[in-house]
Residue, then its C-alpha position, 0 to 999 in steps of 0.5 A: x471417485x464420486x461422480x461430479x454433479x455436471x457429469x450427472x447433468x450431462x448424462x441426464x440431458x443426453x438421455x432426455x434430449x439425445x440429438x435435440x440437445x443442440x436446440x437447448x440453451x444451458x444456463x449457468x450462474x458463471x462462465x467456468x462450468x461450460x468447459x467442464x460440461x462440454x467435456x462430459x458431453x463429448x466423453x459420453x457421446x464419443x462422436x461429433x455432435x452439434x453443441x447446445x448453446x451455453x450462457x451465463x444468466x446475465x448473458x442469457x437475459x441480455x440476449x433476450x432484450x434489444x437494449x444495450x447494457x449501460x456500463x458503470x460510467x455511463x450510469x454514473x454520468x447519467x445519474x449525476x446529471x439528473x441528481x443535479x437537476x433535482x437539486x436545482x428544482x429544490x433551489x439547492x447547490x449542485x454537487x460536484x462529481x468528486x463528492x457524488x462519486x461515492x454516493x453514486x456507487x451506493x445509489x446504483x447498487x441499491x437500484x440494482x437490488x431494487x430491480x433484481x427483486x422487483x421492488x416498487x421503488x416509489x413505495x420503498x422510497x416514499x416519505x415515511x414521516x411517522x407511525x401514522x403514515x405507516x398505519x395508514x399505508x401499510x395495512x397489507x404488512x404482516x405484524x413482523x414486517x410492521x414491527x421492522x418499519x416501526x423500529x426504523x421510524x421511531x429512531x427518527x421520530x424521537x424529539x427534533x430531527x438532527x441535521x444528518x437525519x433531515x439531510x438523509x430524509x431529503x435525499x430519500x425523498x429525491x430517490x423515487x424521482x431519481x430512480x424513474x428519471x435515471x431509467x427513462x434517460x438511459x432507455x431513451x438512449x437505448x440502454x438498460x442497466x443489468x438490474x433493469x434487464x431482469x425487471x424488464x424481462x420479469x415484467x414482460x415474460x408472458x409475451x416473451x418471443x425473444x428468448x434464444x431457444x427453439x422451444x418446439x424441440x429444446x428447452x432452457x436448462x438452468x443448472x446449479x442455481x441457489x439464491x435467486x433474485x425476485x426477478x429470476x424467481x418470477x422468470x423461472x416459475x413462468x418458464x416452468x409453467x409454460x413447460x419451457x425450462x428444466x432445473x438441475x439443483x445441486x442439493x443434498x438432503x443433509x441440509x435441504x430437509x433440515x430447516x436449521x441448516x442455513x446452507x439449504x435456505x435458498x434451495x428450500x425457498x426455490x423448491x417449497x415456496x416457488x415450487x420449482x422442480x428439481x430434476x434430481x429430486x430423489x438423490x441419496x445424501x452424499x454428505x451422509x453416505x460417502x466418506x469425508x476426511x477433513x484436515x484442519x490447519x491452524x496457522x500463525x500468520x496470513x501468508x503462512x497459510x499458503x506456505x503449508x500448501x506444499x505439505x497438503x498437495x505433495x501427492x497431487x504434484x505427481x499424479x495427473x488425472x484426466x480431469x483436475x481432481x484437486x482444487x485450491x480455493x482462496x476464500x481470501x483472495x489476497x492469498x493469490x501471490x503467496x499461493x503462486x509463490x509456494x506451488x512449485x513449477x516442477x516436482x521430481x523433474x516433472x512440470x506441475x499442471x497448475x491452472x489459475x482461474x483467478x485474475x492476476x490483479x493489474x494493481x499488483x503489477x509494475x505496469x499499474x505502478x508506472x500508470x500510478x506514478x504518471x497520475x501523481x506526476x500529472x497532479x503535481x504538474x497541475x497544482x504546482x508546475x513542478x514534480x517532486x524529486x521522489x516522483x522523478x527518482x521513482x520514474x528514473x528507477x522504474x523497471x519499465x522506463x528502460x533508461x540506461x544506468x549511465x543516464x539514470x546516474x547522470x540525472x540523479x547525480x545532478x539533482x543530488x548536487x543541487x538538492x532540488x526537492x522539486x524539479x521544474x516541469x519544462x526541465x524534464x520535458x527538455x530531456x526528450x524521448x520518454x520524458x517528453x511523452x511521460x511529462x506532457x501536461x494534460x490541458x483538457x480532461x479529454x486528454x487523460x486517457x489518450x495521453x496515458x495510452x501514448x505513454x503505454x504505447x511508447x513503453x510497449x514498443x520499446x520493450x517489444x523492440x528490445x525483446x524484453x517483454x514478459x508474457x504476463x506483462x504483455x497480457x496486462x498491457x493488452x488488457x490495460x489498453x483495452x480498458x483505456x479504450x473502453x473508458x475513452x469511448x464511455x467518457x466521450x461526451x461526458x467529461x468535457x466539463x469535469x475537473x482533470x483530477x476527477x477524470x484521473x481518479x476515475x481512470x485510476x479506480x477503473x484500472x485498479x479493478x482490472x485483472x488478467x486470468x493466468x492461463x492454464x488448462x481448466x480441466x487438468x492439474x491443480x485448479x486455483x480459484x476463488x470460492x464463487x468460481x467453484x459453483x457447479x464444479x466438483x473435486x476429490x480433494x479440496x483445500x480452502x485457504x483463508x477459512x476465517x470468520x469474517x472472511x467466510x461468511x463475510x461480516x458486512x453486506x456492503x454500503x446501502x442507503x436502505x436500512x436493514x429493517x426496510x430491506x427486510x420488509x421488501x425482501x432485499x438481501x440482508x446479512x443472513x443471506x451471506x451466511x446462507x450463500x457461503x455455507x451452501x458453497x462450502x457444503x456443496x464442495x464437500x458433498x462429493x469430496x473425499x479429502x477436505x482441507x481447511x486452513x485458517x490464520x489464528x493470529x489476530x490483526x486488523x484484517x482477521x479475527x484469528x477465529x476459524x469460520x463458524x461453518x467449520x465449527x458447525x461441521x465439527x459439531x454436527x457432521x460426524x466427518x473424520x476430523x484431523x487437527x494440525x497446528x503449525x507453530x512457527x517458533x520464534x528464534x532469536x539470534x544469539x548475540x555475537x560480538x562483532x570485532x574487527x581484527x587489525x593484525x592479519x588484515x592487509x587492507x586495514x594495515x595499509x590504510x592505517x599506515x597511510x596515516x603514519x606516512x602522512x598520506x592521510x590526515x586525521x580530523x578531530x571528528x574522526x578522532x572523537x568518533x574513534x574515542x566514542x565507539x572505535x568500530x564506527x571509526x573502522x566503518x567510516x574511515x577505513x572501510x569508507x562506508x558512507x550514508x547515501x546522500x538523499x534529496x530531502x526537503x527536511x534539513x538535517x540537524x548537522x545542516x543547521x550547524x553548517x548554515x549557522x557557521x556560514x552566517x557567522x563567517x559572513x557576519x564577521x568577514x568585513x568587521x575583522x579588519x579593525x577592533x570590534x565594538x558593540x556599535x559595529x555589531x549592532x549596525x551589522x545586525x540589520x543584515x542578518x536576515x539576508x545573510x541567513x538566506x545566503x548561507x541557507x542557499x549555499x549549504x542546501x543548494x551550493x548556490x549562495x546567490x540563488x533567488x527563491x521563495x521559502x516555504x514550510x519547513x524551510x521558513x522554520x529553519x531560517x527562523x531557528x538559525x535567526x534565533x541562534x545568530x542572535x544568541x551568539x551576537x548578544x554574547x559577543x556584544x557583552x565581550x566587546x571590544x575584541x579583535x578577530x584574528x581569523x575565521x574558518x582557519x585551517x590548522x595542521x599539527x603533528x602529534x608524536x606517540x610511542x608505537x611498538x617501542x618506537x616513536x611514530x607520528x600523525x598529522x591532524x588538521x581542522x577548521x577553527x570557527x574563529x580566533x579572538x584576542x581580548x585583553x591580550x588573551x587569544x581565544x579559540x571559539x567553536x560554535x555548537x548547535x547540538x546538545x554539547x556540554x561544558x562540564x567534564x569529569x577529568x582528562x582520563x575519562x575524556x578518552x575512555x571508550x567504555x565510559x559515560x563521560x566522553x566530552x567530544x566538544x572538549x576533545x575537539x577544542x583542546x585539539x584545536x588549541x594544541x594545533x593552533x599553539x603549534x601553528x602560531x607559536x602562541x601560548x596560553x590559548x584558551x578554548x571557548x565553546x558557544x553552545x547556542x542552546x544553553x548559552x543563555x541558561x544561568x546554570x549551564x550557560x557561559x562559554x568556558x569548560x568546567x570540571x567540578x566548578x573549576x573553570x578551564x582557563x588560566x592556571x587550571x587550563x595550563x595544568x590540563x594541557x599536558x595531561x590531555x596530550x599524554x592521554x591523547x598519545x595513549x589513545x593514538x597508540x591504542x588506535x594503531x597497536x590494539x589487535x581489534x576495533x571493538x564496540x563501546x560497552x556503553x550504549x549511549x556512545x553509539x546511540x546515533x551510529x548509522x553502522x549499528x546493524x553492521x556491528x550487531x546492535 
């Protein structure tokens, strides 16, 4: 094994300082390496010793100042207040917190960079009106820097300023004042920003007494730094000149001495420009001398990258080295869950050591799901005083609410019955218990955090008492509650006047950023980490997932109000820096690794280009390493089509169910029969297997419900009129009541409550006006038919139909509800209203029953069945079927109310000739239903176009 960098540092430090090592401070750029360093020191010294102090660079600088560090929210509220003061000085309207929030994030990030790089904010933001100002004030710029500025301002000086540009320039002019006032205000309260701590130290470093080190005996040891901010650079050089610091840079001459290698960009700057001395100056190049085997895996799909881990890591599952010698690096952090789901917990009966240093994001947990549901419910209560059914359903079925199945079903059934799209807030509060805590209304912005804490506390107590709390959930709860308490302290005096929904937004944002480190041993087993966490660490075997262009290096530097050309003038970070930093991190990992695996996604989608990272391309071209290429092709397999047939003959359940129809224990409805004709297998799923679509509460009215509302209105309309002959005048008078009848019918169908008083909105109003139009079409038709008499409305009729079955006579009962029966000029008419796209035309009677034909006319089968049933039931003859298809009744070509076959209208003699043919075909179909060996699927796709059972019969 090649000796890890930190082990070499440990050996060198013991040699240099011996027992005085306890007086040194060892500073890293992140937390992870200190555990490794302590282990190496202990392994070498092999007896108890006083440890040196370990710091991250931020902790080290923060400990050298007496000020406290201001967190993001304190910075935001302070910045917002000052920004509005500046707007007031310019006689402009103040900007709301909500609008200012995204701006503030960018401004604060720019301020941090300005401070980190010791830029003079006044100069940077000073008005640059045109080239002449540049000529005058920037005589100290090099021609190249001058060029950058000139480019930026010429783009602003062409012709008139656009409004956007003027607003931008105004905002820029505010910046110097904003910057100075912001820092001064924080300082008065004894706070500094993280960036300002760097500036503060860099400017005070000569007379710095507060550094936490005993310089007589010890030194500050800076280990493994790469890109330095100007403040760090200044502090480091000062400390070196005062002989108070040592620098251990992890460099390799392969990229350090070659100016074309961007991986060495910052190290060359540190060593050559700044003159920092690397203790490990003359080390041999590991990139050139050691053997490196590189495997490249080209994979199709994002999660598939993780699925290949088991192949790559198989040998590592069974080995357990002293120090974890295998690392899985997630360049793309969204691969954490797929990776965790792939690496097994056990291998050949032995537990696998896996240490995940990356945080498990709270936002992917059920706790955040519940908090998020609470946020949206609170916003609904604020806006409408009601909560949507969707939200209540999500609350009832959420795994953490712990409601019993019985309680859930009881509430959901009640709500389904009422079809309430929104539920009154008070009604939920009345349920008590968790409902009362969860739906308690926020009256004041200061309540947001305490109320959410109450909800979490209630649930946590319940889970603990029931002993059903998972370990990861317990950690997430603790972390969430800590974060909320921290927010509560920060928000304290700042949020009194804020809008409640903005405070909810802030809490939501801050919880989204919470992550809990998944436990494990940082020194043993397989390590799973992000690329930044690998700094200073070394592993024999490295696997990098997500090695795609645009992910590594990143393709954007983040938002900023400082244009690229001006960033270059002042030496602020630009896009190339990201390339150099990413390259260095990858090369540094490779120096000491023997077995390197790069996995990338070759599919192009919105999140990835499908290209391998340019760093891989560069290594292939220059390094001379041993490359092996693997391509994981996932074959797309299509299921061979299997025709689904349901066998009746040997199935006892089907036989028993069919027998119930023959024994008249079950009655066949016209719609069941037409479903059987269109697609026999649908009949099986619906009427024999009894598989129904679950009912949902929905604000959208289904097409069949519009039909039900129309039928109800027509029933109400004629209820009182049918006592006498119906004339045009009677109908016209009754017409005035139509709007109120429609509302009554709507409430009856949608809420089971005809007299409900309510305010209609949105889609409901649209439905009411559609029904209104339909009612008018029917009423106009009826006026043209006056005078006539109505015998019955919504009358239930039953009839028996006999048919041959296995050589004997069998019969079944049919029933149905006839919308209306009229008599005009001695002719009895059956009227059926249809709101769908039913047609009046039909080909011939045989085709009406052909399940594999294109000419089934369900409406005709249904109305002729009604006619047959009515004739049997009433003893009348010559009864005529009429169909009111509201969509086409007014159409001159398709219109009318009689069925037609080849222009022949179905009435009089033609109708009487058709009736016996119809009955004969109907009997044949019934014989087939009870005798045929299978329920089959229609061979015509249109016949099951809208079937809800498609997936069950393989379509």
